[in-house]
Z-matrix of the N, CA and C atoms (Angstrom, degrees):
N
C 1 1.401
C 2 1.555 1 109.34
N 3 1.346 2 114.17 1 -41.77
C 4 1.432 3 120.45 2 177.50
C 5 1.530 4 111.62 3 -58.31
N 6 1.353 5 117.37 4 -44.63
C 7 1.460 6 122.39 5 -177.92
C 8 1.532 7 109.97 6 -66.56
N 9 1.424 8 116.70 7 -38.11
C 10 1.423 9 120.65 8 179.93
C 11 1.506 10 112.51 9 -64.26
N 12 1.362 11 116.52 10 -38.11
C 13 1.463 12 122.18 11 179.36
C 14 1.540 13 108.67 12 -66.32
N 15 1.358 14 113.93 13 -44.04
C 16 1.468 15 116.72 14 176.37
C 17 1.486 16 114.09 15 -57.18
N 18 1.364 17 115.36 16 -43.39
C 19 1.438 18 118.35 17 -179.06
C 20 1.551 19 110.84 18 -63.23
N 21 1.340 20 115.80 19 -44.24
C 22 1.445 21 119.09 20 177.83
C 23 1.530 22 111.59 21 -60.78
N 24 1.295 23 116.73 22 -39.74
C 25 1.507 24 117.58 23 179.56
C 26 1.566 25 109.92 24 -66.91
N 27 1.360 26 117.05 25 -38.19
C 28 1.473 27 119.58 26 -176.68
C 29 1.560 28 107.92 27 -70.26
N 30 1.322 29 119.10 28 -42.82
C 31 1.477 30 121.23 29 -176.44
C 32 1.541 31 107.14 30 -71.73
N 33 1.304 32 117.46 31 -38.36
C 34 1.470 33 119.26 32 -179.82
C 35 1.530 34 110.91 33 -66.82
N 36 1.376 35 117.94 34 -37.21
C 37 1.446 36 123.17 35 174.64
C 38 1.528 37 108.46 36 -61.72
N 39 1.316 38 117.67 37 -43.65
C 40 1.497 39 119.71 38 -179.13
C 41 1.497 40 109.72 39 -62.57
N 42 1.353 41 117.93 40 -45.33
C 43 1.473 42 119.24 41 -179.65
C 44 1.525 43 110.80 42 -62.87
N 45 1.297 44 116.69 43 -40.08
C 46 1.527 45 119.87 44 176.85
C 47 1.500 46 110.78 45 -63.35
N 48 1.318 47 116.11 46 -40.33
C 49 1.520 48 117.36 47 176.99
C 50 1.464 49 110.53 48 -64.36
N 51 1.306 50 117.58 49 -41.80
C 52 1.537 51 117.80 50 -179.24
C 53 1.546 52 109.95 51 -64.55
N 54 1.336 53 119.02 52 -38.81
C 55 1.441 54 120.51 53 179.91
C 56 1.555 55 107.71 54 -65.70
N 57 1.324 56 118.38 55 -45.70
C 58 1.482 57 118.13 56 -179.30
C 59 1.535 58 110.48 57 -66.72
N 60 1.329 59 118.33 58 -32.59
C 61 1.442 60 121.68 59 176.37
C 62 1.559 61 111.01 60 -63.72
N 63 1.325 62 112.14 61 -43.81
C 64 1.521 63 115.53 62 178.79
C 65 1.507 64 111.19 63 -63.80
N 66 1.339 65 117.02 64 -41.20
C 67 1.522 66 120.82 65 177.88
C 68 1.543 67 109.59 66 -61.79
N 69 1.372 68 116.28 67 -44.31
C 70 1.395 69 119.19 68 179.91
C 71 1.490 70 112.96 69 -63.00
N 72 1.322 71 120.45 70 -40.32
C 73 1.438 72 125.80 71 176.10
C 74 1.487 73 112.25 72 -59.84
N 75 1.377 74 116.33 73 -43.87
C 76 1.504 75 118.68 74 177.37
C 77 1.513 76 112.65 75 -61.68
N 78 1.350 77 116.77 76 -35.13
C 79 1.513 78 120.13 77 178.42
C 80 1.513 79 110.82 78 -75.42
N 81 1.378 80 114.18 79 -42.41
C 82 1.415 81 119.84 80 -176.11
C 83 1.494 82 115.73 81 -67.34
N 84 1.324 83 113.34 82 -44.08
C 85 1.485 84 121.11 83 -176.99
C 86 1.531 85 108.39 84 -100.27
N 87 1.311 86 116.02 85 80.07
C 88 1.473 87 122.29 86 -176.77
C 89 1.473 88 112.78 87 -97.08
N 90 1.303 89 120.61 88 162.10
C 91 1.459 90 121.37 89 166.20
C 92 1.474 91 109.11 90 -60.33
N 93 1.285 92 118.42 91 147.29
C 94 1.468 93 123.97 92 179.38
C 95 1.490 94 112.06 93 -146.97
N 96 1.317 95 114.27 94 157.08
C 97 1.418 96 121.52 95 177.60
C 98 1.494 97 110.95 96 -116.31
N 99 1.320 98 115.03 97 127.39
C 100 1.479 99 120.18 98 -179.55
C 101 1.533 100 111.73 99 -104.39
N 102 1.272 101 114.82 100 128.18
C 103 1.480 102 118.32 101 -176.46
C 104 1.549 103 106.85 102 -102.50
N 105 1.342 104 115.96 103 128.59
C 106 1.422 105 124.99 104 179.05
C 107 1.524 106 110.60 105 -124.40
N 108 1.391 107 113.18 106 110.06
C 109 1.456 108 115.82 107 -179.48
C 110 1.468 109 109.29 108 -75.55
N 111 1.379 110 114.42 109 128.93
C 112 1.443 111 120.97 110 -179.97
C 113 1.501 112 109.26 111 -117.36
N 114 1.318 113 117.01 112 156.99
C 115 1.376 114 122.93 113 -179.61
C 116 1.550 115 109.33 114 -90.43
N 117 1.325 116 119.46 115 126.86
C 118 1.394 117 123.60 116 174.29
C 119 1.549 118 109.65 117 -123.42
N 120 1.322 119 119.03 118 123.21
C 121 1.436 120 117.78 119 -177.61
C 122 1.548 121 113.02 120 -72.75
N 123 1.289 122 116.22 121 172.82
C 124 1.502 123 121.92 122 -178.87
C 125 1.477 124 110.42 123 -57.31
N 126 1.289 125 119.16 124 -46.31
C 127 1.446 126 121.63 125 -174.41
C 128 1.536 127 109.03 126 -117.29
N 129 1.329 128 117.27 127 97.61
C 130 1.447 129 124.05 128 -177.04
C 131 1.446 130 112.52 129 -138.34
N 132 1.323 131 114.57 130 158.98
C 133 1.490 132 122.15 131 170.81
C 134 1.524 133 110.73 132 -136.78
N 135 1.282 134 116.34 133 141.38
C 136 1.521 135 120.96 134 -179.71
C 137 1.485 136 106.86 135 -85.29
N 138 1.316 137 115.42 136 133.73
C 139 1.440 138 122.21 137 177.93
C 140 1.500 139 111.28 138 -92.37
N 141 1.337 140 118.77 139 -20.72
C 142 1.434 141 121.91 140 -176.78
C 143 1.507 142 112.26 141 -71.91
N 144 1.303 143 115.05 142 162.28
C 145 1.512 144 119.20 143 172.26
C 146 1.491 145 108.59 144 -72.18
N 147 1.263 146 119.97 145 115.25
C 148 1.464 147 123.11 146 -176.09
C 149 1.530 148 108.84 147 -120.97
N 150 1.277 149 118.95 148 119.23
C 151 1.424 150 124.66 149 179.15
C 152 1.528 151 110.08 150 -132.65
N 153 1.253 152 120.55 151 118.54
C 154 1.481 153 123.35 152 -177.83
C 155 1.560 154 109.77 153 54.28
N 156 1.276 155 114.64 154 40.85
C 157 1.463 156 122.16 155 177.33
C 158 1.537 157 116.08 156 66.64
N 159 1.330 158 116.26 157 15.21
C 160 1.431 159 119.80 158 -179.91
C 161 1.517 160 106.86 159 -101.77
N 162 1.308 161 117.86 160 124.20
C 163 1.445 162 124.43 161 -177.15
C 164 1.514 163 109.72 162 -100.60
N 165 1.289 164 118.26 163 125.61
C 166 1.479 165 119.40 164 177.96
C 167 1.561 166 105.93 165 -86.59
N 168 1.330 167 114.72 166 138.54
C 169 1.491 168 116.83 167 174.50
C 170 1.496 169 107.12 168 -82.09
N 171 1.282 170 113.84 169 115.71
C 172 1.464 171 121.05 170 -177.47
C 173 1.527 172 109.19 171 -89.01
N 174 1.363 173 116.97 172 135.61
C 175 1.434 174 117.54 173 174.41
C 176 1.517 175 112.91 174 -68.12
N 177 1.361 176 116.19 175 142.24
C 178 1.430 177 117.35 176 -176.96
C 179 1.507 178 113.73 177 -69.28
N 180 1.298 179 119.55 178 121.60
C 181 1.488 180 121.02 179 179.27
C 182 1.513 181 111.57 180 -73.89
N 183 1.273 182 116.11 181 159.15
C 184 1.496 183 118.19 182 176.12
C 185 1.527 184 105.23 183 -79.30
N 186 1.286 185 113.78 184 120.40
C 187 1.470 186 117.64 185 -171.83
C 188 1.529 187 109.14 186 -102.64
N 189 1.293 188 117.77 187 103.81
C 190 1.457 189 119.41 188 177.41
C 191 1.549 190 112.29 189 -99.23
N 192 1.292 191 118.14 190 5.87
C 193 1.440 192 122.11 191 -177.12
C 194 1.522 193 112.43 192 -65.62
N 195 1.356 194 117.05 193 -23.19
C 196 1.465 195 118.56 194 -178.05
C 197 1.506 196 109.79 195 -70.00
N 198 1.386 197 117.60 196 -17.09
C 199 1.425 198 118.14 197 179.45
C 200 1.521 199 112.66 198 -84.06
N 201 1.302 200 116.19 199 -2.93
C 202 1.430 201 118.59 200 -179.99
C 203 1.521 202 109.91 201 -74.35
N 204 1.336 203 117.56 202 153.16
C 205 1.460 204 124.34 203 175.32
C 206 1.534 205 111.96 204 -74.68
N 207 1.337 206 119.28 205 -17.53
C 208 1.401 207 122.99 206 -173.64
C 209 1.540 208 112.42 207 -97.75
N 210 1.321 209 117.80 208 -14.53
C 211 1.463 210 118.89 209 -177.58
C 212 1.542 211 109.97 210 -123.22
N 213 1.310 212 117.05 211 128.60
C 214 1.438 213 120.38 212 176.67
C 215 1.514 214 108.61 213 -115.47
N 216 1.322 215 120.01 214 139.17
C 217 1.442 216 124.06 215 177.98
C 218 1.521 217 110.95 216 -113.75
N 219 1.299 218 117.88 217 139.32
C 220 1.433 219 123.28 218 172.57
C 221 1.547 220 109.06 219 -127.72
N 222 1.280 221 118.81 220 123.98
C 223 1.480 222 121.07 221 177.97
C 224 1.520 223 106.17 222 -101.18
N 225 1.306 224 117.11 223 125.30
C 226 1.437 225 123.02 224 -178.81
C 227 1.534 226 108.92 225 -123.38
N 228 1.369 227 116.03 226 167.25
C 229 1.450 228 121.74 227 -178.73
C 230 1.573 229 108.41 228 -72.52
N 231 1.296 230 113.28 229 156.57
C 232 1.507 231 119.02 230 -175.87
C 233 1.482 232 110.83 231 -63.86
N 234 1.333 233 120.86 232 -39.65
C 235 1.429 234 120.96 233 -176.55
C 236 1.532 235 111.09 234 -68.62
N 237 1.351 236 115.96 235 -37.19
C 238 1.488 237 118.77 236 176.22
C 239 1.507 238 111.02 237 -65.56
N 240 1.335 239 115.89 238 -38.78
C 241 1.458 240 120.77 239 178.36
C 242 1.550 241 111.74 240 -62.55
N 243 1.299 242 115.75 241 -42.28
C 244 1.488 243 123.32 242 -178.69
C 245 1.522 244 108.23 243 -61.91
N 246 1.356 245 116.58 244 -43.95
C 247 1.486 246 120.44 245 179.72
C 248 1.468 247 111.47 246 -66.24
N 249 1.324 248 118.22 247 -40.27
C 250 1.441 249 120.10 248 -174.16
C 251 1.532 250 112.74 249 -77.45
N 252 1.359 251 117.00 250 -39.20
C 253 1.473 252 117.77 251 -171.47
C 254 1.539 253 113.29 252 -122.37
N 255 1.327 254 118.50 253 8.95
C 256 1.456 255 118.91 254 179.98
C 257 1.525 256 113.26 255 -61.75
N 258 1.339 257 118.67 256 -41.71
C 259 1.446 258 121.88 257 179.82
C 260 1.575 259 110.96 258 -113.98
N 261 1.296 260 115.79 259 19.10
C 262 1.453 261 120.02 260 -177.38
C 263 1.470 262 113.50 261 -73.83
N 264 1.314 263 119.50 262 154.61
C 265 1.443 264 123.02 263 174.45
C 266 1.554 265 111.08 264 -80.52
N 267 1.363 266 115.96 265 -13.55
C 268 1.470 267 117.72 266 175.28
C 269 1.498 268 112.63 267 -66.79
N 270 1.310 269 120.45 268 139.92
C 271 1.390 270 124.64 269 179.14
C 272 1.543 271 111.60 270 -74.45
N 273 1.327 272 117.72 271 125.70
C 274 1.446 273 119.67 272 -178.84
C 275 1.550 274 106.96 273 -103.55
N 276 1.294 275 115.71 274 121.94
C 277 1.464 276 114.69 275 -179.89
C 278 1.535 277 106.96 276 -90.62
N 279 1.344 278 112.28 277 141.95
C 280 1.468 279 119.06 278 -175.93
C 281 1.551 280 106.13 279 -122.26
N 282 1.316 281 114.95 280 131.12
C 283 1.460 282 121.18 281 -175.37
C 284 1.534 283 109.18 282 -137.85
N 285 1.292 284 114.06 283 140.05
C 286 1.517 285 118.41 284 -178.97
C 287 1.540 286 103.15 285 -115.62
N 288 1.332 287 114.24 286 126.70
C 289 1.428 288 119.47 287 -177.43
C 290 1.530 289 110.03 288 -137.99
N 291 1.354 290 117.21 289 150.96
C 292 1.365 291 119.80 290 170.73
C 293 1.498 292 111.83 291 -79.41
N 294 1.283 293 114.04 292 137.22
C 295 1.486 294 119.35 293 -177.18
C 296 1.512 295 108.19 294 -90.03
N 297 1.332 296 115.29 295 108.70
C 298 1.451 297 118.83 296 -176.31
C 299 1.511 298 112.78 297 -89.89
N 300 1.315 299 116.54 298 116.20
C 301 1.515 300 118.90 299 179.43
C 302 1.439 301 106.90 300 -137.27
N 303 1.348 302 116.66 301 153.01
C 304 1.481 303 121.94 302 173.65
C 305 1.469 304 107.71 303 -87.69
N 306 1.299 305 117.71 304 75.46
C 307 1.520 306 122.53 305 -174.72
C 308 1.457 307 112.55 306 -100.34
N 309 1.319 308 121.16 307 0.82
C 310 1.385 309 123.93 308 -176.99
C 311 1.518 310 113.55 309 95.85
N 312 1.378 311 116.72 310 172.32
C 313 1.436 312 121.93 311 -172.68
C 314 1.538 313 113.87 312 -71.56
N 315 1.315 314 114.54 313 -41.01
C 316 1.492 315 120.68 314 -170.20
C 317 1.551 316 114.40 315 -89.74
N 318 1.287 317 119.64 316 -7.69
C 319 1.443 318 122.00 317 -176.79
C 320 1.528 319 107.38 318 -80.21
N 321 1.344 320 115.03 319 148.85
C 322 1.459 321 118.80 320 -176.21
C 323 1.559 322 109.45 321 -70.98
N 324 1.311 323 115.65 322 152.40
C 325 1.479 324 120.16 323 174.80
C 326 1.522 325 110.57 324 -87.04
N 327 1.337 326 114.63 325 156.11
C 328 1.509 327 119.03 326 179.12
C 329 1.534 328 108.25 327 -124.81
N 330 1.300 329 114.56 328 150.57
C 331 1.438 330 117.78 329 165.27
C 332 1.530 331 105.66 330 -124.14
N 333 1.338 332 114.74 331 154.31
C 334 1.457 333 118.60 332 -175.66
C 335 1.506 334 109.90 333 -123.33
N 336 1.295 335 113.81 334 146.23
C 337 1.484 336 119.11 335 173.81
C 338 1.548 337 104.19 336 -106.12
N 339 1.341 338 115.71 337 121.22
C 340 1.441 339 120.94 338 -175.87
C 341 1.530 340 106.87 339 -109.19
N 342 1.343 341 113.10 340 129.17
C 343 1.473 342 121.21 341 173.65
C 344 1.441 343 109.53 342 -113.03
N 345 1.313 344 120.37 343 132.01
C 346 1.452 345 121.38 344 179.52
C 347 1.514 346 110.38 345 -147.24
N 348 1.351 347 112.62 346 144.74
C 349 1.429 348 122.78 347 175.67
C 350 1.523 349 108.67 348 -122.24
N 351 1.281 350 116.58 349 138.13
C 352 1.502 351 120.28 350 178.00
C 353 1.485 352 112.95 351 -107.36
N 354 1.257 353 118.05 352 132.45
C 355 1.493 354 123.15 353 176.84
C 356 1.551 355 105.25 354 -118.26
N 357 1.306 356 111.87 355 134.49
C 358 1.492 357 116.85 356 176.81
C 359 1.605 358 109.17 357 -105.96
N 360 1.265 359 115.01 358 122.00
C 361 1.489 360 117.16 359 179.25
C 362 1.537 361 106.31 360 -125.62
N 363 1.240 362 114.85 361 108.23
C 364 1.516 363 122.57 362 178.53
C 365 1.544 364 108.07 363 57.22
N 366 1.312 365 116.58 364 -116.05
C 367 1.482 366 119.27 365 -174.92
C 368 1.538 367 109.50 366 -98.92
N 369 1.317 368 118.12 367 3.72
C 370 1.500 369 120.43 368 -176.97
C 371 1.530 370 108.99 369 -118.05
N 372 1.350 371 114.60 370 156.19
C 373 1.445 372 123.47 371 175.41
C 374 1.492 373 107.77 372 -115.75
N 375 1.327 374 112.16 373 144.78
C 376 1.527 375 118.26 374 179.08
C 377 1.540 376 106.76 375 -130.10
N 378 1.319 377 117.89 376 122.29
C 379 1.445 378 121.00 377 -176.68
C 380 1.524 379 109.62 378 -115.05
N 381 1.335 380 113.42 379 127.91
C 382 1.481 381 118.22 380 177.39
C 383 1.545 382 107.21 381 -102.31
N 384 1.352 383 113.49 382 127.34
C 385 1.492 384 118.85 383 -174.51
C 386 1.528 385 109.58 384 -123.61
N 387 1.342 386 113.73 385 141.88
C 388 1.513 387 120.31 386 171.76
C 389 1.526 388 103.66 387 -134.87
N 390 1.363 389 113.64 388 152.87
C 391 1.474 390 117.65 389 179.94
C 392 1.497 391 109.05 390 -139.85
N 393 1.369 392 111.27 391 153.70
C 394 1.445 393 119.18 392 173.03
C 395 1.577 394 106.83 393 -130.88
N 396 1.274 395 117.06 394 139.67
C 397 1.533 396 122.32 395 -178.49
C 398 1.498 397 111.13 396 -113.29
N 399 1.368 398 113.64 397 139.39
C 400 1.476 399 119.48 398 178.64
C 401 1.546 400 105.08 399 -133.20
N 402 1.327 401 117.49 400 145.26
C 403 1.428 402 122.23 401 173.24
C 404 1.510 403 109.92 402 -84.88
N 405 1.292 404 116.21 403 154.69
C 406 1.479 405 121.21 404 174.23
C 407 1.524 406 107.01 405 -154.94
N 408 1.304 407 116.83 406 157.71
C 409 1.504 408 123.25 407 176.67
C 410 1.549 409 106.35 408 -89.21
N 411 1.229 410 117.27 409 108.14
C 412 1.434 411 120.87 410 -177.89
C 413 1.522 412 113.80 411 -63.50
N 414 1.308 413 116.41 412 -33.14
C 415 1.424 414 119.81 413 -178.67
C 416 1.528 415 115.76 414 -73.21
N 417 1.344 416 115.78 415 -32.13
C 418 1.442 417 119.26 416 -177.89
C 419 1.519 418 116.11 417 -99.03
N 420 1.338 419 116.98 418 -17.38
C 421 1.459 420 118.49 419 178.45
C 422 1.496 421 111.97 420 -61.41
N 423 1.386 422 115.07 421 125.19
C 424 1.460 423 115.80 422 179.09
C 425 1.570 424 110.94 423 -115.00
N 426 1.334 425 114.75 424 -21.99
C 427 1.459 426 114.21 425 -178.09
C 428 1.542 427 107.74 426 -159.55
N 429 1.319 428 113.19 427 151.61
C 430 1.474 429 119.49 428 175.93
C 431 1.523 430 108.02 429 -128.15
N 432 1.325 431 115.51 430 123.28
C 433 1.486 432 117.95 431 -177.58
C 434 1.549 433 110.02 432 -117.28
N 435 1.245 434 117.50 433 137.32
C 436 1.452 435 121.38 434 177.39
C 437 1.567 436 107.26 435 -106.16
N 438 1.340 437 114.40 436 124.18
C 439 1.431 438 123.84 437 175.98
C 440 1.496 439 107.52 438 -106.20
N 441 1.330 440 114.58 439 104.91
C 442 1.516 441 116.01 440 -178.14
C 443 1.465 442 112.47 441 -75.95
N 444 1.394 443 116.70 442 -21.44
C 445 1.433 444 119.72 443 176.94
C 446 1.530 445 112.35 444 -66.28
N 447 1.382 446 114.65 445 -37.85
C 448 1.464 447 116.41 446 -175.38
C 449 1.547 448 110.69 447 -105.16
N 450 1.357 449 115.53 448 8.21
C 451 1.487 450 117.57 449 -176.52
C 452 1.614 451 112.41 450 50.01
N 453 1.321 452 113.02 451 50.07
C 454 1.470 453 114.90 452 -173.57
C 455 1.532 454 108.90 453 -142.61
N 456 1.311 455 113.74 454 152.16
C 457 1.444 456 122.35 455 167.20
C 458 1.456 457 109.72 456 -102.64
N 459 1.365 458 116.52 457 136.67
C 460 1.488 459 121.70 458 173.70
C 461 1.490 460 107.63 459 -111.96
N 462 1.330 461 114.70 460 118.64
C 463 1.463 462 120.84 461 176.92
C 464 1.516 463 109.17 462 -100.78
N 465 1.336 464 115.04 463 111.42
C 466 1.422 465 123.10 464 179.20
C 467 1.534 466 109.70 465 -87.44
N 468 1.343 467 112.77 466 119.17
C 469 1.475 468 119.88 467 -178.36
C 470 1.502 469 109.37 468 -110.19
N 471 1.367 470 118.13 469 135.63
C 472 1.419 471 123.54 470 173.98
C 473 1.471 472 110.27 471 -82.37
N 474 1.267 473 116.62 472 172.67
C 475 1.490 474 124.62 473 178.98
C 476 1.564 475 108.05 474 -61.65
N 477 1.285 476 116.07 475 135.67
C 478 1.476 477 121.52 476 178.62
C 479 1.482 478 110.17 477 -81.45
N 480 1.334 479 117.73 478 93.42
C 481 1.472 480 121.92 479 -178.21
C 482 1.511 481 112.41 480 -65.27
N 483 1.292 482 116.56 481 -34.99
C 484 1.487 483 119.85 482 -176.94
C 485 1.544 484 108.63 483 -62.71
N 486 1.285 485 117.05 484 -44.92
C 487 1.462 486 123.50 485 179.79
C 488 1.477 487 112.08 486 -63.43
N 489 1.331 488 117.03 487 -42.96
C 490 1.503 489 121.86 488 177.27
C 491 1.532 490 108.56 489 -63.39
N 492 1.271 491 122.57 490 -43.96
C 493 1.522 492 126.17 491 178.43
C 494 1.467 493 110.26 492 -60.80
N 495 1.355 494 116.10 493 -43.74
C 496 1.540 495 119.32 494 -179.17
C 497 1.467 496 109.07 495 -64.17
N 498 1.328 497 118.27 496 -50.92
C 499 1.474 498 120.92 497 -176.79
C 500 1.539 499 110.05 498 -66.44
N 501 1.322 500 119.82 499 -32.57
C 502 1.449 501 120.58 500 178.25
C 503 1.492 502 111.39 501 -68.08
N 504 1.355 503 117.70 502 -39.80
C 505 1.453 504 120.94 503 176.82
C 506 1.443 505 110.54 504 -66.62
N 507 1.295 506 118.51 505 -40.78
C 508 1.494 507 122.19 506 175.38
C 509 1.524 508 111.55 507 -55.35
N 510 1.362 509 114.57 508 -46.32
C 511 1.478 510 120.72 509 177.82
C 512 1.537 511 111.12 510 -63.43
N 513 1.278 512 116.30 511 -39.96
C 514 1.508 513 118.14 512 177.44
C 515 1.521 514 111.28 513 -64.72
N 516 1.284 515 118.35 514 -39.63
C 517 1.502 516 122.97 515 -178.12
C 518 1.551 517 105.57 516 -67.51
N 519 1.342 518 119.50 517 -40.57
C 520 1.466 519 118.91 518 177.27
C 521 1.487 520 114.19 519 -64.27
N 522 1.353 521 116.06 520 -38.50
C 523 1.476 522 118.47 521 179.92
C 524 1.514 523 110.16 522 -70.36
N 525 1.320 524 113.58 523 -42.49
C 526 1.529 525 116.22 524 177.55
C 527 1.532 526 110.85 525 -60.75
N 528 1.348 527 118.99 526 -44.18
C 529 1.422 528 119.39 527 178.48
C 530 1.592 529 112.68 528 -62.47
N 531 1.346 530 113.50 529 -37.70
C 532 1.468 531 117.08 530 -179.58
C 533 1.530 532 112.23 531 -66.68
N 534 1.417 533 114.96 532 -38.33
C 535 1.481 534 115.72 533 175.73
C 536 1.499 535 111.90 534 -69.38
N 537 1.344 536 117.42 535 -37.87
C 538 1.469 537 119.89 536 176.87
C 539 1.531 538 113.84 537 -61.16
N 540 1.374 539 115.28 538 -44.06
C 541 1.470 540 121.04 539 177.36
C 542 1.566 541 111.57 540 -62.65
N 543 1.374 542 116.42 541 -38.37
C 544 1.418 543 121.61 542 -179.61
C 545 1.582 544 108.96 543 -65.29
N 546 1.359 545 115.19 544 -41.47
C 547 1.458 546 119.44 545 178.35
C 548 1.502 547 111.12 546 -65.26
N 549 1.343 548 114.29 547 -40.65
C 550 1.487 549 119.27 548 -178.55
C 551 1.515 550 110.79 549 -65.25
N 552 1.307 551 119.35 550 -43.96
C 553 1.424 552 126.27 551 -179.88
C 554 1.512 553 109.17 552 -65.17
N 555 1.355 554 115.46 553 -42.16
C 556 1.415 555 122.60 554 -177.38
C 557 1.574 556 112.93 555 -65.78
N 558 1.362 557 115.03 556 -36.37
C 559 1.436 558 120.43 557 177.13
C 560 1.534 559 115.23 558 -80.42
N 561 1.286 560 117.37 559 -25.68
C 562 1.444 561 123.50 560 -179.95
C 563 1.569 562 111.52 561 -122.03
N 564 1.365 563 113.45 562 72.18
C 565 1.490 564 116.65 563 -178.58
C 566 1.540 565 108.34 564 -67.37
N 567 1.354 566 112.85 565 156.06
C 568 1.463 567 117.74 566 177.75
C 569 1.533 568 110.16 567 -65.02
N 570 1.306 569 115.00 568 133.81
C 571 1.447 570 122.20 569 177.93
C 572 1.482 571 109.45 570 -85.87
N 573 1.294 572 117.64 571 130.33
C 574 1.512 573 120.93 572 -178.84
C 575 1.518 574 106.83 573 -80.36
N 576 1.311 575 118.00 574 142.44
C 577 1.440 576 126.22 575 178.07
C 578 1.494 577 107.60 576 -80.11
N 579 1.329 578 115.95 577 122.04
C 580 1.452 579 118.52 578 178.46
C 581 1.542 580 109.72 579 -92.73
């Protein structure tokens, strides 16, 4: 009876630990909002679909327009672009897109902010482009908000259910091993040397 009571206490303690571990994980892995300060020039327009300050992440289209004889593209560094067009009267179009790459399942996803200015010269167009890349967790991202007052993107992330499940399973395995070791030690006590 004494061993049975000890077993019940050990198993009950393990269940209580798992319940506390689950509650801890719910509080530790909370939804969060990430603020990313972006640069917006004086004269800009957003190309994305914006409704109530929610920006949809648009998939990157396959752009064959650079092969045209009438349009030329030049990609320059972000700092050079800021110096050239930060206070310019030219309209800078700003677009947020998901960067689609075949990088494998576990690699992080990226989205890019694309800035571009179009110049028309006679019968040809010349477009200057600059880009910035940011990582984000594709599984947990639930919403992206643009705050033009603060020149910032707010990425709203939901709770990471995969991480909670993984840590909960790890806690269960630890409790199960502890109960098993307790049973093993209880059945095979140390023999004293006579």
